[in-house]
C-alpha positions, 0 to 999 in steps of 0.5 A: 842409800842408807848411811853407813854408821858405826857402833859405839864398839867399833868407834871404841876399837878405831880409837884404840888403834890410834893409841899406839901412834898417840903414845909414839908421838907424846913419848918421842915428840911432845914431851921432847919439846915441853922438855926443851921449853923448860930447859931453855927457860931454867937456870942451872938451879932449875929457876926461871930464867932467860939467861940462855937466850941471852947467851945465844946472842954471842957472835958464835951462834948468831954466826952459826944460825947465819951459816945455816940460813944462807947454805940451806937457802943456797941449796934449796934455790939450787935444789929447786932450779935443777929439780924443776928441770930435771923433774919436767924432763923425767915427767916427759919421758915417753917410756913409763918404766923408765920414768919410774925407775928414775923416780925410784932412784930419786926416792932412794937417793933423797934418803941417803944422806948423813955419815954414809953420805959424807964418807961417799964424797970423801971416797969420790972428791976427797983429796985422794978421791977416785974422781979426784985423782982421775982428773989428775991423771987424765985431765991434768986437773988438780982439784985441790987446793982450789976446791976441797970437799971439806969446805963450804962449797964442798958441802953445798955440793954434798946437800945438793945430793939429797936436796935435788931428788927431794925436789924431783919427787915433789915437782912431779905431781904439780906437772901431772896437775898441768891438764893438756886442755889449758895447752890446747886452749892457750895454743887455739888462742894464738899463745906460743910456748913461752907464753904458756909457760909464762902466763899459765903453767908457771903461775899454776906451779908457783905455789909448789915451787914455793912449798918445794924451796921451803921444804928443802930449806928445812930439810937442809936446816936439820941436817947435822951428820953430813955437815959434822963428818965433812967440816966438823968444826971448820964449819960453823952451823946451827945444829953443830953448835947445839951438839957442842952445848950437849956434848961437848967439854969446852962449850958444855952448857945444855941450857944454851943448847936447849935454847938454840933448840927452841930457836931452830924448832921456831924456824923450822915451824915457820917453814912448815906453816909456809909449806902447809900454806903454799901446798894448800894453794897448789892442791886447788888445781888438782881437784 
């Protein structure tokens, strides 16, 4: 077999095809990050300073990061747990068309977020929402003021709307990697269903679960529009505080906003690194 090789002209043409993508990454990813770093280490006069990072040690900014981490962790764990169960149920469906339709529905719902999702929840579970009024009329159950879609618990519910289908999309390929031969071998050796899942299936799925939880955490940590539309300034999150420092009038401080954004990028970077490591471990079983 003669190895296929490219001529110099073909190599140049291949690189030219990548130029628009590289230009896009440079303009919308690399340059903004460099500007954030420069702004976070500069004072109002443009001189080098660490004062912006000293500012974000204030209690309001520390609390916003803690709230964001807590909200992201709760929704990531709940989304991963429910997504694991629902994903396995979808994977085991005997009807391929129904399974593909549910996967397509999950793909659509995981991209339905931001302000439209918040408005949809207000219409459904607001103080005069459809479900709220139906519960009160037919079940004599008043959701308010015990529950409020504008509260922290309401925000958790809204986040689960796009966290759950994302986990379903992530975990179904992992279930597909479980070979039937492993179950048959375990069964022939006397293992029951619980032993198979505890000793074989779950250890194999663990890297995929960790990757899914980390990705869900990063997905929730970077969300802004849903939280702002539902909670506004009542719920202090890191993304909302960044918006206040950039566009607000009272808390207007672009340097502090850049520092907050840099810390958020570091958190997201750690999440991506963990995800890549866990995903590489999960891919070993797909070979």
